[in-house]
C-alpha positions in Angstrom: 50.3 -38.2 37.4 46.7 -38.3 36.3 44.6 -35.3 35.6 42.7 -36.1 38.8 45.8 -35.8 40.9 47.2 -32.7 39.2 46.7 -29.5 41.0 44.0 -27.2 39.6 46.5 -24.5 38.8 48.6 -27.0 36.7 45.5 -28.1 34.9 44.5 -24.5 34.1 48.0 -23.8 32.9 47.9 -26.7 30.5 44.5 -25.8 29.3 45.6 -22.2 28.6 48.6 -23.6 26.7 46.5 -25.8 24.6 44.1 -22.9 23.9 47.0 -20.6 23.0 48.3 -23.3 20.6 44.9 -23.7 19.1 44.5 -19.9 18.7 47.8 -19.8 17.0 46.9 -22.6 14.7 43.6 -20.8 13.8 45.5 -17.5 13.2 48.1 -19.3 11.0 45.3 -20.9 9.0 43.4 -17.6 8.7 46.6 -16.0 7.5 47.1 -18.7 4.9 43.5 -18.4 3.8 43.8 -14.6 3.6 47.0 -14.8 1.6 45.4 -17.4 -0.8 42.2 -15.3 -1.1 44.1 -12.1 -1.8 46.1 -13.9 -4.5 42.9 -15.3 -6.0 41.3 -11.8 -5.9 44.3 -10.3 -7.5 44.0 -12.9 -10.3 40.3 -12.1 -10.7 41.0 -8.3 -10.7 43.6 -8.9 -13.4 41.3 -11.0 -15.5 38.5 -8.3 -15.1 41.0 -5.6 -16.1 42.1 -7.5 -19.1 38.5 -8.3 -20.0 37.5 -4.7 -19.7 40.5 -3.6 -21.8 39.7 -6.2 -24.4 36.0 -5.2 -24.4 36.9 -1.5 -24.7 39.2 -2.3 -27.6 36.5 -4.3 -29.3 33.9 -1.6 -28.6 36.2 1.1 -30.0 36.8 -1.1 -33.1 33.1 -1.7 -33.5 32.4 2.0 -33.1 35.0 2.9 -35.7 33.6 0.3 -38.1 30.1 1.7 -37.5 31.2 5.3 -38.0 33.0 4.2 -41.2 29.8 2.5 -42.4 27.6 5.4 -41.3 29.8 7.9 -43.1 29.0 6.2 -46.3 25.3 6.6 -45.7 24.8 9.6 -43.4 26.6 12.9 -43.1 26.1 15.9 -40.8 26.1 19.0 -43.1 25.4 22.4 -41.5 23.7 20.8 -38.6 21.4 18.7 -40.7 21.5 14.9 -41.3 22.1 14.2 -45.0 21.3 10.6 -46.0 23.2 9.1 -48.9 22.1 6.4 -51.3 25.0 6.0 -53.8 25.3 9.4 -55.4 21.9 10.6 -54.3 21.8 12.7 -51.1 18.6 13.5 -49.2 17.5 15.7 -46.3 14.4 17.1 -44.7 13.8 20.1 -42.4 10.6 21.7 -41.0 9.6 24.5 -38.7 6.6 26.7 -37.7 6.6 30.3 -39.0 5.6 33.2 -36.7 2.2 34.6 -37.6 2.2 37.9 -35.9 -0.8 37.3 -33.7 -4.4 38.4 -34.3 -6.5 41.4 -33.2 -10.2 41.3 -33.7 -10.4 45.1 -33.2 -8.5 45.7 -36.5 -6.1 48.0 -34.8 -2.9 46.5 -35.9 0.0 48.8 -36.9 -0.1 47.8 -40.6 -3.1 49.4 -42.3 -2.9 46.9 -45.1 -3.3 44.0 -42.5 -5.3 45.5 -39.6 -6.0 42.1 -38.1 -2.2 41.5 -37.6 -1.3 42.5 -34.1 2.5 42.3 -34.6 3.4 42.0 -38.3 6.5 39.8 -38.9 9.3 40.6 -41.3 9.5 38.4 -44.5 11.0 34.9 -44.1 13.7 33.6 -46.4 13.6 29.9 -46.7 16.9 28.6 -48.3 15.8 25.3 -49.6 19.0 24.1 -51.2 22.4 25.7 -52.2 25.3 25.0 -54.5 28.7 26.3 -53.5 31.2 27.0 -56.3 33.5 29.3 -54.4 36.3 26.7 -54.4 36.1 26.0 -58.1 34.5 23.2 -60.0 31.2 24.9 -60.9 27.9 23.9 -59.4 28.0 20.3 -60.4 29.0 17.7 -63.0 27.2 16.4 -66.1 24.0 14.6 -65.2 23.7 16.2 -61.7 20.1 16.9 -60.8 18.0 17.9 -57.8 14.4 17.8 -56.6 12.9 19.8 -53.8 9.3 19.6 -52.5 7.8 22.3 -50.3 4.6 22.0 -48.3 3.2 24.8 -46.1 -0.1 24.5 -44.4 -2.1 25.5 -41.3 -2.7 22.9 -38.6 -2.1 20.0 -40.9 -5.0 21.0 -43.2 -3.3 19.8 -46.4 -6.6 19.0 -48.1 -7.9 22.6 -47.9 -7.3 25.9 -49.5 -4.8 26.8 -46.8 -2.0 24.8 -48.4 1.0 25.9 -50.5 2.6 23.1 -52.4 5.6 23.5 -54.8 7.9 21.0 -56.4 11.2 22.0 -58.0 13.0 19.7 -60.4 16.3 20.8 -62.0 19.9 20.5 -62.8 23.2 21.9 -61.5 26.1 21.7 -63.9 29.1 24.0 -64.7 27.9 27.6 -64.3 24.1 27.1 -64.2 21.5 26.0 -61.8 17.9 25.9 -63.2 14.7 24.1 -62.6 11.0 23.8 -63.5 8.7 24.7 -60.7 5.4 22.8 -60.5 2.8 25.0 -58.7 0.5 22.5 -57.2 -1.2 24.9 -54.8 -0.8 28.6 -53.9 -3.2 30.4 -51.6 -2.6 34.2 -51.9 -1.2 36.7 -54.3 2.1 38.2 -53.1 2.3 35.8 -50.1 5.0 33.8 -51.8 7.8 34.6 -54.2 11.0 33.1 -55.4 14.1 35.2 -54.4 17.1 35.1 -56.8 20.5 36.7 -56.3 23.1 36.5 -59.1 26.5 38.2 -59.7 25.4 39.9 -62.9 21.9 40.8 -61.9 20.3 42.7 -59.0 18.4 40.6 -56.5 15.0 39.9 -57.8 11.7 38.4 -56.8 9.3 36.3 -58.8 5.8 36.6 -57.3 3.8 33.4 -57.1 0.0 33.6 -57.0 -3.1 31.3 -57.3 -3.2 31.8 -61.0 -0.1 29.6 -61.4 -1.8 26.6 -59.8 -1.4 23.5 -62.0 1.3 25.1 -64.2 5.0 24.5 -64.6 7.3 27.5 -64.6 11.0 27.5 -65.7 13.3 29.3 -63.3 17.0 30.2 -63.5 18.5 30.3 -60.0 21.9 31.0 -61.7 21.8 31.8 -65.4 24.7 30.8 -67.6 27.6 33.2 -68.4 28.1 34.5 -64.8 31.1 32.4 -63.9 31.3 28.8 -63.0 33.1 29.6 -59.8 31.1 32.6 -58.7 29.9 32.1 -55.1 26.7 30.4 -54.2 23.5 29.6 -56.1 20.5 29.1 -53.9 16.9 28.0 -54.2 15.2 30.5 -52.0 11.5 31.0 -51.1 10.4 34.4 -49.7 7.3 34.3 -47.5 5.3 37.3 -46.2 3.8 36.1 -42.9 1.3 39.0 -42.7 -1.0 36.9 -44.9 -1.4 34.3 -42.2 -1.7 36.5 -39.0 -3.6 34.5 -36.4 -3.3 31.3 -38.4 0.2 29.8 -38.0 1.9 28.0 -40.8 4.1 25.0 -40.7 6.6 24.4 -43.5 8.3 21.1 -44.5 11.0 20.8 -47.1 12.1 17.5 -48.6 15.2 17.6 -50.9 17.4 15.3 -52.8 20.4 16.2 -55.0 23.5 14.6 -56.6 26.0 17.4 -57.0 29.1 17.4 -54.8 28.7 21.1 -54.6 25.2 20.8 -53.2 24.2 21.0 -49.5 21.6 22.3 -47.1 22.2 25.9 -46.2 23.6 26.8 -42.8 20.9 29.5 -42.4 17.9 27.7 -43.7 15.1 29.8 -42.2 15.6 33.5 -41.2 14.6 37.1 -41.8 18.0 37.7 -43.4 18.1 38.3 -47.2 20.6 35.9 -48.7 23.3 37.0 -51.2 25.2 35.1 -53.8 28.6 36.0 -52.3 28.0 34.2 -49.0 
């Protein structure tokens, strides 16, 4: 029986059957494609996971190698980066010192400095310290240090507003001493060296303009007071009343070789340091 002679109902039934078969074929193919695609995606995910794991491992190894290399050249000591070149260690720190403000009416609370609106307490700048508390003295034979200090107003280095000091010395056994080159000092009593030792009361060595151009020997820890007795420091005391209304910035550049040397934890403060801590 030809299609033309089949009843319409039979033709529709056959068409519906073929459509259902086609839909099933499409569904089966879609399932196969989905299964294959999911398998491929799983393989891709696995490769990505393995690649990430491998990359993380390589990055961790590279970071460890970099940290190992860096530790031979840079070390964080008391919050300050110390850079190493063989046995020589270097660091730098800087800050602005409070100036107490200025009053044109000369009615400040300090009669000696009437223009100073709010006089500040002295600053103690711990330039460098050597710790012998755990034995071994302040250094070994041949250990040396050099410390340069520049303090100026608004970057005016080439003026009379500048203090410029250079300390060159040695730290060995029970002694830390240096020669201070006074390249520039502005005021009398503005600056002094502060020294604290076990066998001597704390003392100050005033620095004035008359020292400009001279070299002054200084014992920061004299011999005979014990090679393992606390801390020997290079400390500069600054009276900020002399620069009321004219702020000062200070920069300190230091290098040293002793394994007992380090930047101080409290480098700039109003706290008077002691040799015991």
